[in-house]
C-alpha positions in Angstrom: 23.2 -89.8 24.7 25.4 -87.5 22.6 22.8 -87.9 19.9 20.1 -86.9 22.3 22.2 -84.0 23.5 22.7 -82.9 20.0 19.0 -83.2 19.3 18.2 -81.1 22.4 20.6 -78.4 21.2 19.0 -78.3 17.8 15.5 -78.0 19.3 16.8 -75.3 21.7 18.1 -73.3 18.8 14.7 -73.6 17.1 13.0 -72.4 20.2 15.2 -69.4 20.6 14.9 -68.4 16.9 11.1 -68.9 16.5 10.0 -66.3 19.0 12.4 -63.8 17.5 10.9 -64.5 14.1 7.4 -64.2 15.6 8.1 -60.8 17.2 9.6 -59.4 14.1 6.6 -60.4 12.1 4.3 -58.8 14.7 6.3 -55.7 14.7 6.3 -55.4 11.0 2.5 -56.0 11.0 2.1 -53.3 13.6 4.3 -50.8 11.8 2.4 -51.6 8.6 -0.9 -51.0 10.3 0.3 -47.8 11.9 1.6 -46.6 8.6 -1.7 -47.3 6.9 -3.5 -45.4 9.7 -1.1 -42.5 9.4 -1.6 -42.3 5.7 -5.4 -42.7 6.1 -5.9 -40.0 8.7 -5.1 -37.0 6.6 -7.2 -38.2 3.7 -10.2 -38.9 6.0 -12.8 -36.2 5.1 -13.8 -33.8 7.8 -17.5 -33.8 8.7 -19.4 -31.8 6.2 -21.2 -28.9 7.9 -25.0 -29.0 7.7 -26.9 -26.3 5.8 -28.0 -24.8 9.1 -24.4 -24.6 10.3 -23.4 -23.0 7.1 -26.2 -20.5 7.3 -25.2 -19.6 10.9 -21.6 -19.3 10.0 -22.2 -17.1 6.9 -24.5 -14.9 8.9 -21.9 -14.5 11.5 -19.2 -13.7 8.9 -21.4 -11.1 7.4 -22.0 -9.6 10.8 -18.3 -9.6 11.5 -17.7 -8.0 8.1 -20.2 -5.3 9.1 -18.3 -4.6 12.3 -15.1 -4.4 10.3 -16.8 -2.1 7.9 -17.6 0.3 10.7 -14.0 0.1 11.8 -13.0 0.9 8.3 -15.4 3.9 8.1 -14.1 5.2 11.5 -10.5 4.9 10.3 -11.3 6.5 7.0 -13.1 9.4 8.7 -10.0 9.9 11.0 -7.7 9.6 8.0 -9.6 12.2 5.9 -9.7 14.6 8.9 -6.0 14.2 9.7 -5.1 14.6 6.0 -7.0 18.0 5.9 -5.2 19.0 9.1 -1.8 18.0 7.7 -2.5 19.9 4.5 -3.5 23.0 6.4 -0.4 22.8 8.6 1.9 22.3 5.6 0.3 25.4 4.0 1.0 27.3 7.2 4.5 26.1 7.3 5.1 27.3 3.8 3.6 30.7 4.6 5.7 31.0 7.7 8.8 29.9 5.9 8.2 32.6 3.3 7.9 35.2 6.1 11.1 33.9 7.7 12.9 34.2 4.3 11.6 37.8 4.0 13.0 38.6 7.5 16.3 36.9 6.5 16.5 39.0 3.3 16.1 42.2 5.3 18.8 41.2 7.7 21.0 40.2 4.8 20.4 43.8 3.4 21.8 45.2 6.6 24.8 42.9 6.5 25.5 43.7 2.9 25.3 47.5 3.5 27.7 47.2 6.5 30.0 45.0 4.4 30.2 47.6 1.7 31.1 50.2 4.3 34.1 48.1 5.1 33.1 46.8 8.5 32.2 43.4 9.8 29.2 44.1 12.0 27.4 42.1 14.6 24.4 42.0 12.2 26.5 40.0 9.7 27.8 37.8 12.4 24.3 37.2 13.7 23.0 36.3 10.3 25.7 33.8 9.7 25.7 32.3 13.2 24.2 28.8 13.9 22.5 30.1 17.1 21.5 33.8 16.8 19.9 33.6 20.3 23.4 33.7 21.9 23.9 37.2 20.4 20.4 38.5 21.3 21.2 38.0 25.0 24.3 40.1 24.9 23.5 43.7 25.9 26.7 45.0 24.4 25.7 43.8 20.9 22.2 45.1 21.3 23.5 48.6 22.3 25.5 48.8 19.1 22.5 48.2 16.9 20.0 50.8 15.7 16.4 50.5 16.8 15.4 49.5 13.4 18.0 46.7 13.2 16.8 45.5 16.6 13.2 45.3 15.5 14.1 43.3 12.4 16.2 40.9 14.5 13.4 40.5 17.0 10.9 39.9 14.1 13.3 37.3 12.6 13.6 35.5 15.9 9.8 35.4 16.3 9.2 34.0 12.8 11.9 31.5 13.2 10.4 30.2 16.4 6.9 30.1 14.9 8.1 28.2 11.9 9.9 25.6 14.1 6.6 25.1 16.1 4.6 24.7 12.9 7.0 22.2 11.5 7.0 20.1 14.7 3.2 20.1 14.8 3.1 19.1 11.1 5.5 16.2 11.9 3.3 14.9 14.7 0.2 15.2 12.5 1.9 13.2 9.7 2.7 10.5 12.2 -0.9 10.3 13.3 -2.0 10.2 9.7 0.4 7.3 9.0 -1.2 5.4 12.0 -4.7 6.1 10.6 -3.7 4.9 7.2 -2.3 1.7 8.7 -5.6 1.1 10.6 -7.5 1.8 7.5 -5.5 -0.8 5.5 -5.9 -3.4 8.3 -9.7 -2.8 8.5 -10.0 -3.1 4.7 -8.1 -6.4 4.7 -10.2 -7.8 7.6 -13.5 -7.0 5.7 -12.2 -8.6 2.5 -11.0 -11.7 4.4 -14.4 -12.3 6.0 -16.3 -11.7 2.9 -14.0 -14.1 0.9 -14.5 -16.8 3.6 -18.3 -16.4 3.4 -18.2 -16.6 -0.4 -16.1 -19.8 -0.2 -18.5 -21.5 2.2 -21.5 -20.7 -0.1 -19.7 -21.9 -3.2 -18.9 -25.2 -1.6 -22.6 -26.0 -1.2 -24.2 -28.5 -3.6 -27.3 -27.5 -5.6 -29.5 -29.4 -3.2 -27.9 -27.6 -0.2 -28.3 -24.2 -1.8 -32.0 -25.0 -2.3 -32.2 -25.9 1.4 -30.4 -22.8 2.4 -32.8 -20.7 0.3 -35.8 -22.4 2.0 -34.3 -21.5 5.4 -33.9 -17.9 4.4 -37.5 -17.8 3.2 -38.7 -19.3 6.5 -36.7 -16.6 8.4 -38.1 -13.9 6.2 -41.7 -15.2 6.7 -41.2 -15.1 10.4 -39.8 -11.6 10.3 -42.7 -10.5 8.1 -45.3 -12.0 10.5 -43.8 -10.0 13.4 -43.8 -6.8 11.2 -47.5 -7.4 10.4 -48.3 -7.7 14.1 -46.5 -4.4 14.8 -48.4 -2.8 11.9 -51.7 -3.8 13.4 -50.6 -2.5 16.8 -49.6 0.8 15.2 -52.9 1.1 13.3 -54.7 0.5 16.6 -52.7 3.2 18.3 -53.5 5.6 15.5 -57.1 4.8 15.7 -57.2 5.2 19.5 -55.3 8.5 19.2 -57.8 9.8 16.6 -60.7 8.7 18.7 -59.3 10.5 21.8 -58.7 13.6 19.6 -62.3 13.6 18.5 -63.5 13.1 22.0 -61.4 16.0 23.2 -62.6 18.2 20.4 -66.2 17.4 21.2 -66.0 18.4 24.9 -66.5 22.1 24.5 -69.7 21.5 22.5 -71.0 19.3 25.4 -70.4 22.2 27.8 -67.2 20.9 29.3 -65.6 24.4 29.1 -63.0 26.0 26.8 -60.2 25.9 29.3 -60.6 22.2 29.9 -60.8 21.6 26.2 -57.6 23.4 25.5 -55.8 21.5 28.2 -57.1 18.2 26.9 -55.9 19.0 23.4 -52.4 19.7 24.4 -52.4 16.4 26.4 -53.6 14.4 23.4 -50.4 15.4 21.4 -48.2 13.5 23.8 -50.7 10.7 24.5 -48.9 8.2 22.2 -45.8 8.6 24.3 -43.3 9.8 21.7 -41.3 11.8 24.1 -40.8 14.6 21.6 -43.1 17.2 23.3 -46.1 19.0 21.9 -47.6 19.1 18.4 -45.1 21.7 17.1 -42.1 19.4 18.0 -43.9 16.4 16.6 -44.8 18.2 13.4 -41.3 19.4 12.9 -39.9 15.9 13.2 -42.6 14.5 10.8 -41.5 17.1 8.2 -37.9 16.1 8.5 -38.8 12.4 8.5 -40.7 12.9 5.3 -37.5 14.1 3.6 -35.5 11.3 5.1 -37.9 8.7 3.7 -38.1 10.3 0.3 -34.3 10.1 0.1 -34.1 6.6 1.3 -36.9 5.4 -1.1 -35.0 7.0 -4.0 -32.0 4.7 -3.2 -33.9 1.4 -3.2 -32.3 -0.9 -5.7 -28.8 0.5 -5.4 -26.1 -2.0 -4.4 -24.6 -2.4 -1.0 -20.9 -1.7 -1.1 -19.0 -1.7 2.2 -17.4 1.7 3.0 -19.7 3.5 0.4 -21.8 6.6 1.2 -23.5 7.3 -2.1 -24.6 8.4 -4.5 -24.4 5.1 -6.6 -23.9 2.6 -3.7 -24.1 2.5 0.1 -23.3 0.6 3.2 -25.8 0.7 6.0 -24.5 3.8 7.9 -23.7 5.6 4.7 -27.4 5.3 3.7 -28.7 6.6 7.0 -26.1 9.5 7.0 -27.1 10.5 3.5 -30.9 10.3 4.2 -30.7 12.5 7.3 -28.4 14.9 5.6 -31.2 15.5 3.1 -33.3 16.6 6.0 -30.6 19.1 7.2 -29.3 16.9 10.0 -25.6 15.9 10.0 -25.0 12.4 11.4 -21.6 10.8 12.2 -20.3 8.2 9.8 -20.4 5.0 11.9 -23.2 3.1 13.5 -21.3 3.4 16.8 -21.5 7.2 16.7 -25.0 7.4 15.1 -26.5 5.5 18.0 -25.3 8.2 20.4 -27.2 11.0 18.5 -30.7 12.1 19.5 -33.1 10.4 21.8 -33.4 6.7 22.6 -36.7 5.2 21.5 -38.4 2.0 22.5 -39.3 -0.4 19.7 -43.0 0.0 20.5 -42.7 3.8 20.1 -41.0 3.9 16.7 -42.0 6.5 14.2 -41.0 6.8 10.5 -37.5 8.3 10.2 -36.2 6.8 13.4 -33.0 4.7 13.2 -33.0 1.1 14.2 -29.8 -0.6 15.2 -29.0 -4.3 15.2 -26.8 -6.8 17.0 -25.0 -6.5 20.3 -22.0 -4.8 18.6 -24.2 -2.3 16.9 -22.8 -3.2 13.4 -26.0 -2.5 11.4 -28.6 0.2 11.1 -31.8 0.9 9.1 -34.4 3.7 8.7 -37.8 2.9 10.1 -40.7 3.6 7.6 -43.6 2.3 9.7 -45.6 -0.9 10.0 -42.6 -2.8 11.4 -40.5 -2.2 8.3 -37.3 -0.3 7.4 -35.2 0.7 4.4 -31.6 -0.4 4.7 -28.5 -1.5 2.8 -28.3 -5.1 4.0 -25.0 -6.8 3.1 -22.6 -7.5 0.2 -24.4 -8.9 -2.8 -27.7 -7.3 -1.8 -29.4 -4.1 -2.7 -31.0 -1.3 -0.7 -34.5 -2.5 0.1 -37.5 -2.5 2.4 -37.5 -5.3 5.0 -38.9 -6.2 8.4 -37.0 -4.8 11.3 -37.4 -8.3 12.9 -35.1 -9.9 10.3 -32.1 -9.3 12.7 -31.8 -9.0 16.5 -32.6 -5.4 17.5 -30.2 -3.6 19.7 -32.1 -0.3 20.1 -33.5 2.7 18.3 -32.8 6.5 18.1 -34.7 9.5 17.0 -32.0 11.8 15.6 -33.8 15.1 15.7 
């Protein structure tokens, strides 16, 4: 029996130890597996974006960069304007300070003369005081001064007040200028950041993926060209219809329809296409300006797109449109957001050469319509001023500036 008891104790110890060893082994195995999973997780490659996803993302980055470029242009315009204002104010402050010094010298002359006479006069006390206004309000002091002295003191007080106001205004303008410069810097960094990200995404593509991306671009260009050709046919039909109506109206007096009716019909035919610009004189004046706009734009074809540039060697989109219309004697604002507010809104179906076509919901791009569904525009970084279908990008709306 003791032997059996001893045997039972031994087996009991084995039973109590075995599970502990088993649990430890399982725990170690679990920890090992977890450690392997933890180490494997960071090294697991993220899903590689498809070429279509890259195309969409790059297009979106370029659009965002275009928006940031307009923010940059707006900030630069404000900065330039405020810098001119500050320079003008500082010039005024300098001039007023000189006038104030002249008045001070005159008062000093009075004080010196009175000092030489052996008296310390109120004039000298006034000149040396921290707050001359205290003395001006004392009737007793004013009564003791000559009329000439009083006029000089009044003049001095006036110039001192004007100089103080000019300095305060200059200080406020300098603060606004500093704010504009900070906005300008932030906009510039935002543009550079988005363009760098787009370049990185494109550089990560393999040769095969780049070929696929080029094929997708060609497909999109072909679709845009097809739509432009459809619009060109529609415009040609409209021109033919307008010419036929003009000839019919011109033939009416010969058929005995009467001179008065013929005159009325002729005037009506000028507005038949629905341009919304009025009679033939208005349409002719716009056509003359548009011809200058297109001549300028065509002369820029082949020049590089550079964000924030407005010529003459490079352009961004709104810099090109601004320069083209300036050649026709019309001053446009610098940004697309302000250019879209100028002139008359025009439906896409009623576009005429010279009109401005704006793109995207955020109005971050603009081109100059040249007819037949095409435009001249400065597209994006890495590209050059060129002719392209207006249907290459989603149209926001169009404007006839003059």
